[in-house]
N, C-alpha and C positions, 0 to 999 in steps of 0.2 A: 269288216269281217276278215279275220286272220286265219291262216292255216298252220297247224302245229304238227310236228313230227315226234312221235313217241316210239322208241324202240322197245319191242317186247322182250323181256328177260324173265327168267324164273324167279327173280327177286322183286319183280314188279316193273311197271313202265318207266323208261328212262327218256327224259325230254332232251332233245338237241337244242341247246341254247343259242349257240353262235358258231360261225365258221369265219376264220380270219385268214386271208392270204398272206403267206410269209415269204421271205427271200427264197428263191429257188434252190439255194445251196443248203438250206436247212431241212432236216428231216421232218416229215409230217408227224403230227402228234395229236393224241386225244388227251384232254385234261378234265379235271373235275371242278366245275363251278368257278372257273377263273383262277384256280390255284396253279402253282408252278410245277407240281409233280406230275409226270406223265402216267397215264393208266396203263394196265398190263397189255391192252390190245394195241398200243401205239405202234409197235413194230409191224404188226399185221395190217394196220391202217396205212402205214407208210408204203407197204407193198401194194395195197389196194389203189393208192394214188399214182405211184411212179410209173414211168414208161417201162414197157416190157412185161411186167407182171400184173399191173392193174389197168384201170380204164379211166380214172378220174382225170388225170392230166391230159389224156387223149381227147376226152369229150368236153372238158371245160377250159382247156387252154392254159392251165397253170400247174406248176409242179410241186408246190408245197403249201400245206394248210395246217392251221391249228383249229381243232374242234373242241368246244366246251359242252359238257353234258352235266345234268344236275345230279346224277347218281353214277356209281361205278359200273363199268362193264369189264368183267375180268377175263373172259375167254370166249372161244368159238369164233364163228364168222357170220352168225345170223344177224349181226348188226349191219351188214353191208348194204342191204336193200334200204334200210332206214336212213343210213348216211348218204346213199346216192340220192334219195328223195330230198334230203336236206340240202345237198349241193344244188339241186334243181332250184329250190326256193332261194338259196343264197345267190345264185346267178341272176335270178329275177328280182333280187333285192326285196324278197317277201319273207325271209327268215328273221323273226323278231324274238328278242329275249324278254319274254313276258309269260304270263299264265293265261290259259284259255278263258274267255268270257262268253256270256250268252250269245248264241248266233255264230260262234266260231266253229271251224272244222278241225277235228282231231283225227289224225291218222295213226293207227296202232299197227306197227309193221314188224314183220320178221321174215327173213329170207337171205340167202347168199347170192352173190353175183359173180358169174364167170367173166373172164377178160373180154369175151366177145359180147357181153351184155345179156346173156341168157340168165334167167332167174331160176334157182334150183331150190327144192324143198329142204326144210331143216327139221331137226328133232325137237321134241318136247313142246310142241305148239299148245296142246291142251293144258300143260302145266303153266305156261306163260299166261294163258288166258285166265286161268283160275287165280293166279297171283295178281291179276289186274282187275278182278271182278268188282271189288269195292270202288276203285277209281273209275271204272267204266260207268257204273251206276251214278256216281257223283257227277261226272261230266254230262250225262243225259238229263239228270235232274235239274242242272243249272242251265239247260238249253243249248248244249253243244251237240253237234252231229258227229258221231264217232263211226269211223270206217276202219274195218280190218283189211290190211293189204298183205296178201300172201302170193307165193309162187303158184302158178297154175297147176303145176304138178303136185302141189300139196294135197289137192283134193283126192288123190289116188291113195293117200295113206290112211290107215285105220283111224289114227287119233284125230284127224280133222273132222271126221264124221261123228265124233263123240259128242256127248252132251254139253261140254264146255263151250264149243263153238255155237251150237244150236241155241243154247240158253242165253248167250250174250249178243249174238248178232243175227238180225233178220237177213233175208236174201239180199235186200237192197243195200245193206251195210257191209257187204263182203265184196271185195275186188280181188280178182286173180289176174296176175300179169305174167306173160311169158318172157318178155324182154324189157330192157331199160327203155326201149322206144315206146312202150305202153305207158310209162310213168307220167309223161307230160299230160296225156289225155285225162288220166285218173286224177292228178292233182289240180287240173283245171276245171273239174266238174262243179266245184263250189261256186264258181262265178255266176252261173246261171241261176243260182238260188237266192242271190242277194236281193234282187228286185222284189220277189214275192215275200221275203221275210220283212222287208222294210215297210210293207203295206199294212202289217198287223197293227191294230190299235187305231186306225184312222176312222173318223166318224163318217157314216154313209152320207154322201152329199144329196141335196135335193134334186128333183128331176130337172129343174131349170138349169142348175149348174152342171148337172151330168150331161145334158144335151150340148151346152156350150163347150164343156171340156172335150166331148166326143168330136165336135167339129174342129176344134183346134188340133186335137191329136191326129185327125184325119189329114189335115193340111201339112202337119209336121212330118208325118210318117210316109205318106203316100206320094206327095208331090215330087220329092227327090227320086222316088222309084220310077214314076212316070217319065221324069226327065231322062233317066238312064235308058228306059225302053224306047222312047220316041226319038231321042237325039243320038244315043250311042249304040242303038241296036245293030248298026251295021258292023260293029267290031265284035268278032266272035269271042274275044277274051273277056269283054265286059258283060256282066250278067247281074240280075237282081241279087243273086246269092253273094255277090262280092261287095255289095253296098255296105259301108261301115255304118251300122245303125246306132253307133255311139255318139255320133254328131251329124249335123247337117252336111250336105255335100257342098264343100267350099271350093270355089274355083282355084286352080293352081296359080300362084303368084311368084313362082320361083324366078330369081334373077339369073339362074344358069339354065340355058336352053338345052333341049335334048339333042340338038344338033349344033355344031359350031365350036366355038372357043370353050375349053375346059378349064375350070378354076381349081382343079385338083391334080396333084402329081403323085406318082407312086415310085419309090426308090427301093430297089432290092440290094441286099448286101450279099455278095457272092464270094465264097472262099477261093483264094488263089490256089491253095493246095487242098485236096480232098480231105475233109474232116478237120481242117485247121481254120476255124473262124477267127482266130487271133490275127490272121492275115487275110483281109477281105477288101473288096473294092465295091464302090457304090455304082450302080447302074440304073438309070431311069427306065421305067416300063412304058412302052408306047401305048397310047390310047387311041382307039378308033373314033370315028365321028358319031357312032351310036353309043358312046360312053362305055364301051367295053375295053378294059385294058388287056393287052396281049397276055396269053397264059404264061405263067412263070413256073419253071421246073423246081421240084424239091431238090434236085441234084445240086449239092454244094451250096444250098440256100441257107444263109445265117441270119437274115433279118428282112423284114418287110415293113415299110413305113409310109403312111400317107401324109402328105403335106398340103396345107391350105392357109393362105393368109387371111381369109375372110370367114372361115367356118366357125360357127358358134358351138356346134357339137357334131359328133360322128357316130354312126351306129353301123354294125355289120351283122349279118346272119347267114347261116348256111341255107342254100336253096334246096339241098337234098334232105336235110334233117329238120329244117325250119327251127333251128335253135340259134339264140343270140350268141354272137362271138364277142367276147369281152375285149375291146380295144384298150390298150394301155396308153393314156395320154401322157406324153413326155414333152419336154421343151422343144424337141426336134420335130414333133408331130405325133401322129397316132400309130402306134406299133400293133401289128397283127400277130397274135400268138400262132406259132407254127405247129401244126399237128404232125410231128415227125413220125409217129407210129402209124399214121393213116396209110392204108394200103391202096386206096383209090383216089381219083381226083377229088378236090374239094371245090365245088362251085359255090360262090357266095356273092351277095349283093352288099354294097356300101351305100348308105344314105347320108348325105351331108346336109346338115341344117345350117342355114345362113341367117335366118330371122324367124322368130316365133317361139312358141312354148315347147322347148326340147323335152322337158320332163313329161308333159302331157302327151307329146308325140310318141315317146318310147313306150308309154303305157298302152296307147292305142295299137302300136306296132306289135307288142307282145300278145294282145288280144287277137289281132288279125292273124298272127302266126298260129295261134291255137285254133282259130276258126279254120284256116286252111288245112291244118293237121287233121282236125276232126272230119273235114270233108274228103280227106285222102287226095288232095290236089297235087298235081305235078306243077310246081310253081316255077315260072320263068321270069326273067328280068322284065319282060313286058307287063306281066301281072303286077309286079311291084311298082313300076312306073305309073300305071293306071291308078293304083291304090294311093300312092303319094300325091297324085294330082288332086285328090279329094280332100287332102288335109290342109288345115289352116296354117301352113308354114311355107317359107321360101326354102326350097330344097333342091338338091341334085341327086340323081340315082346313077350308080355305076355298077358294073359287073367285072368279075375277075375269076380266074381259075388257077388253083395251085395244082400242077399236073404231076402225076407219078409216071415214071418210065415204064412202058408196057413190056 
């Protein structure tokens, strides 16, 4: 089951095909279907990405992108919410250059985005919906679920209450968002639908096999829960709600203990002169016995790199926003993108995989982050450690804070 982003325009829906990270010195650009010529909105998209005027660099940790779309977008800013959603899928490696198939989820989106993440209403929504009516019907006819995504303030305008919206979208197919922080929850809704859709078409089993299957399901689902209640109930952080139902509870087999010797180092590049990263020195960041690296100040910070001789893979995510931080794998180690426009401290966790299925692990991690986000949890490093202990990998968990001067 795939998720597709279509930007609503007065000329019809425009599909976001791909997003490519470019060299940071290159201006961000929007192109048509892999062609070389930039579209008219490229300069506005560049401003939407870059530090100071936009928010894409700040939230996704990279400063230049190429976006390909299947049809032209010539003017306005109502494409911003759609491209922000596409960046979310790109970061999660879920943006595919394909066409929707039966069972896929299609988001039909229009809205502008402020630099602080607030979503604002746009004009001509009814006209955009009418221009897409034929395509909307075709998607539904072929078994796709279509959701209209708008700014929450859009419902106050006259045109949104007009017949175009009512005729094309039921209440369950309309999502209103106030801020970019709402987008992750909305885009993640389709995951809970997959299991029910996959059951369609199965032959009803006999009572004998139904009873046998029920007993097997009972042991598979509930014994791990009983284990957590009876054995781990003295730990207030651990709860049934945190059990990863996507796999059985696998004991932690990590070669790196949570106390003692650490097999990971962190090196900070500090500018000798303020603002001059061409002249910088490397300084190791001290790590405590609880696997927390000492906070590092943004002041004169030019680079941050993790080093490990035995790591198979490394993942990081923000403990505040529960978003994956894309580490850049270099010959020298794993580089952390610096959110230089961030006004507050960044608390984040780093998970080092030494042995096991790294790709399967990151998929489960993304689902767990979504689960915590939906629960409104204030996630601490201890929660991450407990969750990682249940995964079938050999791993270490570390914490670090990038600190802003108060």
